[in-house]
C-alpha positions in Angstrom: 0.2 0.1 0.2 1.0 3.5 -0.9 0.7 7.1 0.7 -1.9 9.1 -1.6 -0.2 12.0 -0.4 3.7 11.4 -0.3 3.4 8.4 -2.8 5.8 6.3 -0.4 5.3 2.8 0.7 3.7 2.1 4.1 2.2 -1.1 6.1 -0.9 -2.1 4.7 -3.0 -1.9 7.8 -1.4 1.8 8.6 -4.0 4.7 9.5 -1.1 7.3 8.9 1.5 7.4 6.6 4.9 7.1 8.6 6.8 9.5 6.3 4.6 12.5 6.0 1.8 11.8 9.0 -1.5 12.2 6.2 -4.3 10.2 7.0 -3.7 6.7 5.0 -6.6 5.8 2.5 -6.8 3.0 0.5 -6.9 3.3 -3.1 -9.7 2.3 -5.7 -7.5 -0.3 -6.9 -7.1 -1.6 -3.6 -10.8 -1.8 -2.9 -11.6 -3.4 -6.1 -8.9 -6.2 -5.2 -10.6 -7.0 -2.0 -13.6 -7.2 -3.4 -12.5 -9.4 -6.2 -11.0 -11.4 -3.1 -14.1 -11.2 -1.2 -16.6 -12.2 -4.4 -14.1 -15.6 -5.2 -14.1 -16.5 -1.7 -18.0 -16.3 -1.6 -18.1 -18.6 -4.7 -15.9 -20.9 -3.2 -17.7 -21.2 0.0 -20.9 -22.0 -2.3 -19.1 -24.3 -4.1 -18.2 -26.1 -1.1 -21.6 -26.2 0.4 -23.4 -27.7 -2.8 -20.6 -30.3 -3.1 -21.0 -31.2 0.7 -24.6 -31.5 0.1 -24.0 -33.8 -3.2 -22.0 -36.1 -0.9 -24.6 -36.4 1.5 -27.0 -37.3 -1.3 -24.0 -40.2 -2.6 -23.9 -41.3 1.1 -27.6 -41.8 1.2 -27.9 -43.7 -1.9 -25.4 -45.8 -0.9 -27.1 -46.8 2.4 -30.1 -47.2 0.2 -28.3 -49.6 -2.4 -27.1 -51.5 1.0 -30.5 -51.8 2.6 -32.1 -52.7 -0.8 -29.7 -55.5 -1.8 -30.2 -57.0 2.0 -34.0 -56.6 1.6 -33.9 -58.5 -1.8 -31.6 -61.2 -0.6 -34.0 -61.7 2.5 -37.2 -62.0 0.6 -35.8 -64.5 -1.9 -35.1 -66.4 1.0 -31.0 -66.5 0.3 -31.8 -68.3 -2.9 -31.1 -65.4 -4.9 -28.1 -63.2 -3.5 -28.0 -59.7 -4.7 -24.6 -58.9 -3.9 -24.0 -56.4 -6.5 -26.6 -54.0 -5.0 -24.9 -54.1 -1.4 -21.3 -53.9 -3.0 -22.4 -50.7 -5.1 -24.0 -49.2 -2.0 -20.8 -49.6 0.2 -18.7 -48.2 -3.1 -21.3 -45.1 -3.4 -21.3 -44.8 0.6 -17.4 -44.3 1.0 -17.0 -42.3 -2.4 -19.6 -39.5 -0.8 -17.9 -39.8 2.7 -14.6 -38.9 0.9 -16.2 -36.1 -1.1 -17.9 -35.2 2.2 -14.1 -35.1 3.8 -12.8 -33.2 0.5 -15.3 -31.0 -0.7 -12.6 -29.2 -2.8 -12.0 -32.8 -4.5 -15.3 -32.7 -5.8 -15.4 -29.1 -6.5 -12.1 -29.6 -9.2 -13.7 -32.7 -10.4 -16.7 -31.2 -11.5 -15.0 -27.9 -13.0 -12.9 -30.4 -14.7 -15.9 -32.4 -16.1 -17.3 -28.9 -17.4 -14.1 -27.8 -19.0 -14.3 -31.1 -21.1 -17.7 -30.3 -22.4 
């Protein structure tokens, strides 16, 4: 940050210039840069929020497949064993749990897929 009166470099959070003593005002470029950073942060927070919601949906879908596979196996008396459904459910659940713990990974994956299309 530079003093708007004398033009010398001052500390970023200084209220007064240490060289000339005038009140330190932020220039319009610094305000625009801060607004851009705030906008990017808000967008990233929103993407992370939706990534966590998608991860939760993956986890509940996985639980549904696990329960469905077990119920179908029990309804057939164990004669037909629907192993594929519980195995897919376990896969979907852990995939959702991974993305729930690491939502930025899901955001990056979505952005990569979007840029390919």
